[in-house]
C-alpha positions as CSV (number, residue, x, y, z in Angstrom):
1,M,0.1,-0.1,-0.4
2,T,1.6,3.2,-1.2
3,R,-1.0,5.9,-0.4
4,Q,-1.2,7.2,2.8
5,R,-4.2,5.9,4.4
6,D,-5.2,4.8,7.9
7,I,-4.4,0.8,7.6
8,P,-3.4,-1.2,10.6
9,N,-0.6,-3.3,9.1
10,I,-1.2,-6.9,10.7
11,Q,2.4,-8.3,11.8
12,Y,1.5,-11.2,13.5
13,R,-1.8,-12.9,14.4
14,G,-1.6,-16.0,16.7
15,P,-3.6,-17.4,19.6
16,N,-4.7,-14.4,21.9
17,Q,-2.6,-11.9,20.1
18,V,-2.6,-9.7,17.3
19,N,0.6,-7.2,16.3
20,L,-0.1,-4.5,13.9
21,T,1.6,-1.3,13.3
22,I,0.4,2.1,12.1
23,P,2.8,4.4,10.4
24,I,3.2,7.5,12.0
25,Q,1.6,11.0,10.7
26,P,2.4,15.1,11.3
27,G,0.0,16.3,13.5
28,I,-1.4,13.6,15.1
29,E,-1.5,13.1,19.1
30,F,-2.5,9.4,19.1
31,F,-4.4,6.8,16.8
32,E,-7.5,4.7,18.5
33,L,-8.1,1.2,17.4
34,R,-12.1,0.4,17.1
35,G,-13.6,-2.9,15.7
36,A,-16.7,-4.6,15.3
37,S,-17.5,-8.3,14.7
38,R,-19.6,-7.6,11.7
39,L,-18.4,-5.7,8.3
40,N,-21.4,-4.0,8.6
41,D,-21.2,-2.8,11.9
42,A,-17.3,-1.7,11.1
43,Y,-19.0,0.3,8.2
44,G,-21.5,1.9,10.3
45,N,-24.7,3.9,9.8
46,V,-23.9,5.7,6.5
47,A,-25.5,5.6,3.0
48,G,-28.3,2.7,3.6
49,V,-25.9,0.2,5.3
50,G,-27.4,0.6,8.8
51,G,-24.5,-0.8,10.4
52,F,-24.2,-0.2,14.4
53,G,-20.5,1.6,14.3
54,T,-17.4,0.4,15.6
55,L,-16.7,0.1,19.4
56,P,-13.2,1.2,21.0
57,I,-10.0,-1.4,21.6
58,M,-6.8,0.9,22.6
59,R,-5.4,3.9,22.1
60,V,-1.4,4.2,20.8
61,P,0.4,7.8,21.1
62,N,1.7,8.5,17.7
63,G,5.0,6.8,17.1
64,G,4.6,4.6,20.6
65,Q,3.5,1.3,21.8
66,A,0.7,0.4,23.7
67,R,-0.2,-3.6,24.8
68,S,-3.4,-4.9,26.3
69,K,-3.6,-5.9,29.8
70,A,-2.8,-9.7,28.8
71,I,-0.2,-9.3,26.9
72,Q,1.9,-7.3,29.7
73,S,1.1,-10.0,31.7
74,R,2.6,-12.7,30.1
75,R,6.5,-13.6,30.6
76,L,7.3,-14.0,27.0
77,P,7.5,-11.1,25.0
78,A,5.1,-10.3,22.4
79,I,6.8,-10.4,18.6
80,E,9.2,-7.7,18.3
81,E,10.1,-5.6,14.7
82,S,11.9,-2.9,14.0
83,G,9.5,0.0,15.1
84,R,10.9,3.1,13.3
85,R,8.3,6.0,11.9
86,L,5.5,3.4,13.2
87,S,2.8,2.9,16.4
88,R,2.6,-0.5,17.2
89,I,-0.5,-2.1,19.5
90,V,-0.3,-5.5,20.7
91,F,-3.2,-7.1,22.0
92,D,-5.4,-10.3,23.1
93,P,-8.8,-9.6,21.8
94,D,-10.3,-11.3,24.6
95,D,-9.1,-8.5,26.9
96,F,-11.8,-6.3,24.9
97,A,-14.6,-8.8,24.1
98,T,-18.1,-8.0,24.8
99,P,-21.3,-10.1,24.9
100,F,-22.7,-11.1,21.6
101,N,-25.8,-8.3,20.7
102,P,-27.7,-9.2,17.7
103,A,-29.0,-5.5,17.7
104,A,-25.7,-3.7,18.3
105,S,-21.9,-3.8,17.8
106,Y,-20.0,-6.1,19.9
107,L,-16.3,-7.2,20.1
108,P,-15.8,-10.9,19.1
109,P,-13.5,-13.1,21.6
110,D,-10.2,-14.2,20.4
111,E,-11.7,-17.4,18.3
112,N,-13.8,-15.4,15.6
113,T,-13.1,-12.9,13.2
114,V,-12.5,-8.9,14.0
115,F,-13.0,-6.1,11.8
116,L,-11.1,-3.3,12.7
117,R,-10.4,0.4,11.7
118,V,-8.0,3.2,12.9
119,A,-9.3,6.8,13.9
120,P,-6.4,9.4,13.9
121,F,-7.3,12.0,16.9
122,V,-5.5,15.7,15.2
123,T,-4.0,17.8,18.0
124,S,-4.7,21.2,16.6
125,T,-8.2,20.5,16.2
126,G,-8.9,18.3,19.4
127,A,-11.1,15.9,17.4
128,F,-10.8,12.5,15.6
129,M,-10.3,12.3,12.0
130,A,-12.6,9.7,10.0
131,E,-12.1,6.5,10.9
132,G,-9.5,4.4,7.9
133,P,-10.4,1.5,5.8
134,I,-11.6,-1.9,7.4
135,M,-9.1,-4.5,8.4
136,I,-10.0,-8.0,8.5
137,V,-8.3,-10.0,10.9
138,P,-9.2,-14.0,10.7
139,P,-9.1,-16.3,13.7
140,P,-5.8,-17.3,15.0
141,D,-6.0,-20.6,13.5
142,F,-7.1,-19.8,10.1
143,F,-3.7,-19.5,8.5
144,S,-3.3,-23.2,9.0
145,T,-3.3,-24.5,5.6
146,K,-1.4,-23.4,2.4
147,E,-4.8,-21.3,0.8
148,P,-7.2,-20.9,3.8
149,V,-10.7,-19.8,2.2
150,F,-12.2,-16.3,3.4
151,T,-15.8,-15.5,3.6
152,V,-17.8,-12.8,4.3
153,S,-21.1,-11.3,3.1
154,G,-21.9,-7.6,3.5
155,I,-24.3,-4.5,2.0
156,A,-23.0,-2.3,-0.5
157,P,-23.7,1.5,0.4
158,N,-26.2,3.3,-2.1
159,L,-24.4,5.9,-4.2
160,N,-27.7,7.6,-4.8
161,I,-26.7,8.1,-8.2
162,G,-29.4,6.8,-10.2
163,A,-30.2,3.9,-12.0
164,F,-27.4,2.1,-14.4
165,P,-26.7,2.3,-17.0
166,P,-26.0,5.3,-17.8
167,N,-24.7,6.3,-14.1
168,I,-21.7,4.5,-13.3
169,P,-18.5,6.4,-11.3
170,D,-15.3,7.1,-12.8
171,V,-13.5,5.6,-9.7
172,M,-15.1,4.0,-6.8
173,P,-15.9,7.2,-4.3
174,P,-14.7,7.7,-0.5
175,E,-18.1,6.3,0.7
176,S,-17.2,3.2,-0.5
177,L,-17.4,-0.2,1.5
178,N,-13.5,-0.8,1.9
179,F,-12.1,-3.7,3.7
180,M,-9.0,-6.0,3.0
181,L,-7.2,-9.1,4.6
182,P,-3.7,-9.1,6.0
183,A,-2.3,-11.5,3.1
184,Y,-3.0,-11.5,-0.6
185,N,-5.4,-13.9,-2.6
186,T,-5.3,-15.9,-5.0
187,T,-8.5,-16.4,-6.4
188,L,-11.6,-14.4,-5.4
189,S,-15.6,-15.0,-6.1
190,I,-17.9,-12.2,-5.6
191,R,-21.8,-13.0,-5.5
192,N,-24.2,-10.1,-5.7
193,L,-27.4,-11.3,-3.7
194,D,-30.0,-8.6,-4.9
195,P,-31.9,-9.3,-8.0
196,L,-32.2,-6.4,-9.3
197,V,-29.5,-4.0,-8.2
198,P,-26.5,-4.3,-9.7
199,L,-23.1,-3.9,-7.4
200,F,-19.9,-1.9,-8.3
201,F,-16.8,-3.8,-7.5
202,S,-13.1,-3.1,-7.8
203,C,-9.7,-4.0,-5.7
204,H,-7.8,-0.7,-5.7
205,P,-8.2,3.0,-5.1
206,G,-8.5,5.1,-8.1
207,V,-9.9,2.4,-10.5
208,S,-13.0,2.4,-12.6
209,P,-15.4,0.0,-10.9
210,T,-16.6,-3.5,-12.6
211,V,-20.3,-4.1,-12.6
212,V,-21.3,-7.2,-11.1
213,P,-25.6,-7.3,-12.3
214,G,-28.3,-8.7,-10.0
215,G,-28.0,-12.0,-8.9
216,T,-25.0,-12.8,-11.0
217,D,-21.1,-13.8,-9.8
218,V,-17.7,-12.3,-10.6
219,S,-14.9,-14.8,-10.0
220,V,-10.9,-13.6,-10.6
221,T,-8.2,-16.2,-10.7
222,G,-4.3,-15.4,-10.3
223,A,-5.2,-12.3,-8.1
224,G,-2.9,-10.4,-6.3
225,T,-4.8,-7.8,-4.1
226,P,-6.0,-7.6,-0.4
227,E,-7.9,-4.8,-0.9
228,F,-12.3,-4.3,-2.0
229,F,-14.1,-1.7,-2.8
230,F,-18.4,-2.3,-2.5
231,A,-20.8,0.1,-3.5
232,A,-24.0,0.8,-5.6
233,P,-25.9,3.5,-7.8
234,N,-29.3,3.3,-6.2
235,G,-29.9,0.6,-3.4
236,N,-28.2,-1.5,-1.0
237,P,-27.8,-5.1,-2.2
238,W,-26.4,-7.8,0.0
239,F,-23.2,-9.4,-1.7
240,T,-20.9,-12.0,-0.3
241,V,-17.1,-12.6,-0.8
242,R,-15.3,-16.4,-1.1
243,V,-11.0,-15.2,-1.1
244,A,-8.6,-18.0,-1.2
245,V,-5.7,-16.4,0.8
246,V,-2.0,-17.0,0.3
247,N,-0.2,-18.3,3.4
248,S,3.2,-16.9,3.6
249,A,3.6,-18.3,6.7
């Protein structure tokens, strides 16, 4: 990722441990890591998606380090790499897990997938900037095979640009549902679950979308991106994604 965006880089995922870094930025006092147990909740109540939003996990000073209570109590040190020009958070998801709630956001236990976002706090304004893209962190035993398959479903944001065709954006706009996995993929399949409303999809910022007509699939093999952008021209179609992820461990 060469564009400056507030994306947590997952350095290590193991049992009861997520080790992530965030590039330092001028003018930022600290970063707040937030999370949710569902993709829609991580996106929030925006553009018709109706998610419940993220919940705070931890804060780390810009250029500093932070560890959750369970990580601090362990005798063995957490995984350490060069921290030059980086902010680092190491946490145990069980330190922040909240009870399951079908009618609100909650933070999952360690054995489940967690959807993370970063919100920078600006020193000069005394306020948070918008949350960055969603980073999906699978369970600790996910990377136990050569190419594990990750699955996720969600609702595409409504761009309110009128029916397709002819209305289609030149590039995927900022309000797109933007998420990524901590590893590249080899094969992906996307199905638009709405029978009528088309789905816009791309794999990189600044790229024109492809169109997935209602009730159809699109598949890509030999792919090499962890990033996804979803939106719709005039509606909120459900979609489902299947991704074969490269296990480099």
